[in-house]
C-alpha positions as CSV (number, residue, x, y, z in Angstrom):
1,M,52.7,103.3,-16.4
2,K,51.0,106.6,-16.2
3,R,47.3,105.6,-16.1
4,L,45.3,103.7,-13.5
5,F,43.9,101.3,-16.2
6,T,47.4,100.0,-17.1
7,L,48.5,99.9,-13.5
8,L,45.6,97.6,-12.7
9,L,46.2,95.4,-15.7
10,A,49.9,95.0,-14.8
11,A,48.9,94.2,-11.2
12,L,46.6,91.5,-12.5
13,L,49.3,89.9,-14.5
14,L,51.6,89.9,-11.4
15,L,48.9,88.3,-9.3
16,S,48.6,85.6,-12.0
17,A,52.3,85.0,-11.9
18,V,52.4,84.5,-8.2
19,G,49.6,82.0,-8.1
20,C,46.4,84.1,-7.6
21,V,44.8,82.2,-10.5
22,S,44.6,79.1,-8.4
23,L,42.4,81.0,-6.0
24,S,40.0,81.9,-8.8
25,C,40.7,85.7,-8.7
26,T,38.2,87.8,-10.6
27,M,38.1,91.4,-11.7
28,P,35.0,93.4,-12.6
29,V,35.4,95.6,-15.7
30,R,34.0,99.0,-15.1
31,Y,33.7,102.1,-17.3
32,T,31.4,105.2,-17.4
33,N,28.4,105.7,-19.7
34,A,28.1,101.9,-20.0
35,E,24.5,102.1,-21.1
36,K,25.6,104.0,-24.3
37,Y,27.8,101.2,-25.6
38,T,26.7,98.6,-28.2
39,A,28.0,95.0,-28.3
40,G,29.6,93.2,-31.2
41,N,31.3,93.9,-34.6
42,F,30.4,97.1,-36.4
43,T,31.2,99.6,-39.2
44,Y,31.4,103.3,-39.0
45,D,31.9,106.4,-41.3
46,E,35.5,107.6,-41.3
47,A,34.3,111.2,-41.5
48,K,32.6,111.0,-38.1
49,V,35.7,109.9,-36.1
50,K,38.8,112.0,-35.2
51,K,40.1,109.9,-32.3
52,V,40.0,106.2,-31.4
53,E,40.4,104.9,-27.8
54,V,40.8,101.2,-27.1
55,E,41.1,99.3,-23.8
56,W,41.9,95.7,-24.5
57,L,42.7,92.9,-22.0
58,G,43.9,89.9,-24.0
59,G,44.6,89.1,-27.6
60,S,46.2,90.7,-30.6
61,I,45.2,94.0,-32.2
62,T,45.7,94.4,-35.9
63,L,45.7,97.9,-37.2
64,K,44.9,99.1,-40.8
65,N,44.1,102.4,-42.5
66,G,41.0,102.5,-44.6
67,K,38.6,104.9,-46.4
68,G,34.9,105.4,-46.4
69,T,33.0,102.8,-44.3
70,L,35.4,101.2,-41.9
71,S,35.0,97.9,-40.0
72,V,36.0,96.9,-36.5
73,S,35.8,93.2,-35.6
74,E,36.9,90.6,-33.1
75,A,37.4,87.0,-34.2
76,D,34.6,84.5,-33.5
77,S,32.4,87.3,-32.1
78,E,29.2,85.3,-33.0
79,S,30.2,82.5,-30.6
80,L,30.5,84.9,-27.6
81,A,27.8,85.9,-25.2
82,E,26.7,89.5,-25.4
83,E,28.5,90.5,-22.2
84,D,31.7,88.9,-23.5
85,R,31.7,90.7,-26.8
86,M,33.5,93.9,-27.6
87,H,31.5,97.0,-26.7
88,W,31.7,100.4,-28.5
89,W,30.4,103.9,-28.5
90,I,31.0,107.0,-30.6
91,D,31.2,109.9,-28.2
92,G,31.1,113.0,-30.3
93,T,34.0,112.4,-32.7
94,T,35.8,109.8,-30.4
95,L,35.3,106.1,-31.0
96,K,35.6,104.2,-27.7
97,I,36.2,100.4,-27.8
98,K,36.1,98.2,-24.7
99,Y,37.1,94.6,-24.2
100,C,33.6,93.5,-22.9
101,K,30.5,94.8,-21.1
102,S,30.9,97.0,-18.1
103,G,30.3,95.0,-14.9
104,K,31.5,91.7,-16.4
105,K,33.7,89.8,-13.9
106,L,36.7,88.3,-15.6
107,S,38.6,85.3,-14.2
108,L,42.4,85.4,-14.7
109,S,42.3,81.6,-15.1
110,K,39.7,81.8,-17.9
111,M,40.5,85.1,-19.6
112,E,39.6,85.0,-23.3
113,K,42.3,86.0,-25.8
114,K,40.2,87.9,-28.3
115,D,41.8,89.1,-31.5
116,L,40.7,92.5,-32.7
117,T,41.0,94.0,-36.2
118,L,40.6,97.7,-36.4
119,E,40.3,99.8,-39.5
120,L,41.2,103.5,-39.0
121,P,40.8,106.7,-40.8
122,A,44.0,108.3,-42.0
123,F,45.5,110.8,-39.6
124,V,43.2,109.8,-36.7
125,D,44.5,110.1,-33.1
126,L,44.9,106.6,-31.7
127,D,45.1,105.7,-28.0
128,L,45.7,102.0,-27.0
129,E,45.8,100.5,-23.5
130,V,46.5,96.8,-23.6
131,A,47.0,94.3,-20.9
132,S,48.4,91.3,-22.8
133,G,48.7,90.8,-26.6
134,K,50.6,91.8,-29.7
135,I,50.0,95.0,-31.7
136,V,50.4,94.3,-35.4
137,S,50.3,96.4,-38.6
138,E,51.8,95.3,-41.9
139,S,50.6,98.0,-44.2
140,M,51.2,101.8,-44.1
141,L,49.7,103.3,-41.0
142,D,49.1,107.1,-41.1
143,L,48.0,108.5,-37.7
144,G,47.8,111.8,-35.9
145,R,49.0,111.3,-32.3
146,F,49.7,107.7,-31.4
147,R,49.9,106.5,-27.8
148,L,50.3,102.9,-26.6
149,E,50.4,101.6,-23.1
150,K,51.0,97.8,-22.8
151,A,51.6,95.5,-19.9
152,S,52.7,92.5,-21.9
153,G,53.2,91.4,-25.5
154,G,55.1,92.5,-28.5
155,T,54.6,95.4,-30.9
156,D,55.3,94.9,-34.7
157,I,54.5,97.9,-36.9
158,R,56.1,97.9,-40.3
159,F,55.2,101.4,-41.6
160,L,54.2,104.3,-39.3
161,S,53.7,107.9,-40.0
162,A,52.4,110.2,-37.1
163,K,52.5,113.6,-35.6
164,E,53.6,112.2,-32.2
165,V,54.4,108.8,-30.9
166,E,54.4,107.7,-27.2
167,I,54.9,104.0,-26.3
168,E,55.1,102.6,-22.8
169,T,55.6,98.9,-22.2
170,A,56.1,96.8,-19.1
171,S,57.1,93.6,-20.8
172,G,57.6,92.8,-24.5
173,G,59.7,94.0,-27.4
174,V,58.9,96.9,-29.7
175,D,59.8,96.1,-33.4
176,L,59.2,99.0,-35.9
177,G,60.0,99.2,-39.6
178,K,60.0,102.6,-41.3
179,V,58.9,105.4,-39.0
180,S,58.2,109.1,-39.8
181,V,57.2,111.5,-37.0
182,S,56.9,115.2,-37.4
183,G,57.1,115.8,-33.6
184,E,58.4,113.7,-30.8
185,F,59.0,109.9,-30.8
186,E,59.1,108.7,-27.2
187,V,59.5,105.1,-26.0
188,D,59.7,103.8,-22.4
189,T,60.3,100.1,-21.9
190,A,60.7,98.2,-18.6
191,S,61.6,94.9,-20.1
192,G,62.1,94.2,-23.8
193,G,64.2,95.6,-26.6
194,L,63.4,98.4,-29.1
195,T,64.3,97.8,-32.8
196,V,63.6,100.4,-35.5
197,D,64.7,99.8,-39.1
198,E,64.5,103.5,-40.1
199,I,63.3,106.6,-38.4
200,A,63.0,110.4,-39.1
201,A,61.7,112.5,-36.2
202,D,62.1,116.0,-34.7
203,K,63.0,114.5,-31.3
204,I,63.6,110.9,-30.2
205,D,63.6,110.0,-26.5
206,V,64.2,106.4,-25.4
207,D,64.3,105.1,-21.9
208,S,65.0,101.3,-21.7
209,A,65.3,99.6,-18.3
210,S,66.1,96.2,-19.8
211,G,66.7,95.3,-23.4
212,G,68.8,96.6,-26.3
213,V,68.1,99.6,-28.4
214,A,68.8,99.4,-32.2
215,F,68.1,101.9,-35.0
216,G,69.1,100.9,-38.5
217,R,69.0,104.6,-39.7
218,V,68.3,107.7,-37.7
219,T,67.5,111.3,-38.7
220,A,66.5,113.6,-35.9
221,D,67.2,117.1,-34.5
222,R,67.7,115.7,-31.0
223,L,68.3,112.1,-29.9
224,D,68.2,111.0,-26.2
225,I,68.8,107.4,-25.1
226,D,69.0,106.1,-21.5
227,S,69.7,102.4,-21.4
228,A,70.0,100.7,-18.0
229,S,70.8,97.2,-19.4
230,G,71.5,96.3,-23.0
231,S,73.5,97.5,-26.0
232,V,72.8,100.7,-28.0
233,S,73.3,100.5,-31.8
234,L,72.7,103.5,-34.1
235,G,73.1,103.0,-37.8
236,M,73.5,105.9,-40.3
237,L,73.1,108.5,-37.6
238,K,72.3,112.1,-38.6
239,A,71.3,114.5,-35.8
240,S,72.1,117.9,-34.3
241,T,72.4,116.7,-30.7
242,V,72.8,113.2,-29.3
243,R,72.8,112.2,-25.7
244,I,73.4,108.5,-24.7
245,K,73.6,107.0,-21.2
246,S,74.4,103.3,-20.9
247,T,74.7,101.6,-17.5
248,S,75.5,98.1,-18.9
249,G,76.2,97.4,-22.5
250,G,78.2,98.7,-25.4
251,V,77.4,101.6,-27.8
252,K,77.9,101.5,-31.6
253,I,77.4,104.5,-33.8
254,V,77.7,104.7,-37.6
255,L,77.9,108.2,-38.9
256,A,75.8,109.1,-41.9
257,D,78.1,111.9,-42.9
258,R,81.8,111.4,-42.0
259,T,82.8,114.8,-43.5
260,A,80.3,116.7,-41.3
261,G,81.4,114.3,-38.5
262,A,80.9,114.7,-34.8
263,K,82.4,116.1,-31.6
264,I,82.0,113.3,-29.1
265,R,82.4,113.8,-25.3
266,F,83.0,110.4,-23.8
267,D,82.7,109.5,-20.1
268,A,83.1,106.0,-18.7
269,V,83.6,104.3,-15.4
270,S,84.8,101.1,-17.1
271,G,85.0,101.1,-20.9
272,S,86.9,102.3,-23.9
273,F,86.4,104.6,-26.9
274,N,87.2,103.0,-30.3
275,T,87.1,104.3,-33.9
276,A,89.0,103.6,-37.1
277,L,88.1,107.0,-38.5
278,P,90.5,109.9,-38.5
279,A,89.9,111.7,-35.2
280,E,91.5,114.4,-33.1
281,S,91.4,113.8,-29.4
282,S,91.7,116.2,-26.4
283,G,91.3,114.4,-23.2
284,S,87.9,112.7,-23.4
285,V,86.7,114.7,-26.4
286,Y,87.0,113.2,-29.9
287,T,86.5,115.2,-33.1
288,I,85.7,113.4,-36.3
289,G,85.5,115.4,-39.6
290,N,84.1,118.9,-39.0
291,G,82.6,117.9,-35.7
292,L,79.2,119.3,-36.6
293,M,77.1,116.7,-34.6
294,D,77.2,117.3,-30.9
295,V,77.4,113.9,-29.1
296,E,77.7,113.1,-25.5
297,I,78.1,109.5,-24.4
298,S,78.2,108.3,-20.8
299,V,78.8,104.6,-19.9
300,V,79.3,102.8,-16.7
301,S,80.5,99.5,-18.2
302,G,80.9,98.9,-21.9
303,S,82.9,100.1,-24.9
304,V,82.0,102.7,-27.5
305,N,82.6,102.1,-31.2
306,V,82.2,104.8,-33.9
307,E,82.3,104.0,-37.6
């Protein structure tokens, strides 16, 4: 994780796992300009906000696009003490949302799982830092730049359109439906798989330490995948340049256009290249159709299948 906030959250989860909870470990939440924040649920005018920043410790976050007067709420907020409620502040055109009041000491053994529902203006930049909890969006989500750092918990977004997407997770799967990105789509997962039903992006960059990578349909100028452990599956692939590295796990590619085809350079320590399509081979280079897509695949252990 790149930011100190997420590093600290991941460290807290680790302490919990090794038994620090039994010692009643606590962590004070701190952030600047604390006196400018307001507690509790609220509404705001979409025209006044261009960026939203959220730091959340525990519980799900449900994302929705909206128009006009937008609401932000946490479940059962009225039952919480003021210091335990969500705190917020609009700094210029940036809406900042915090899990609780600055200075509040949180006990790992009693950390509240608070569910947040967040309505967003269309094309807003969204920056999420989450310790533990699921990110959910079932309706169309139109964003500007979308960045997510998460220590634990799944991500399930059904429809996502954005200028850029950057997702970093320490633990938990990322499950996306239909994705459209005008710039770069970047995902870095330490533990947990990545599944995308359909994606169109200028550049796709995936780094997976543990967990499979599966795309149902892929359209991109450049696609880079580095998978340390887990299979790679690319359905209906259309790209100019493809680079795949797999340490442990098979690779499956389905070509969207067999006539345009692909020139595939294959390198393996232990594994085989397999295709039922007409292909010309020269050493470790296989040409299918007109060989227009430039593909390079490197595997340590695992077979490669092209359809």
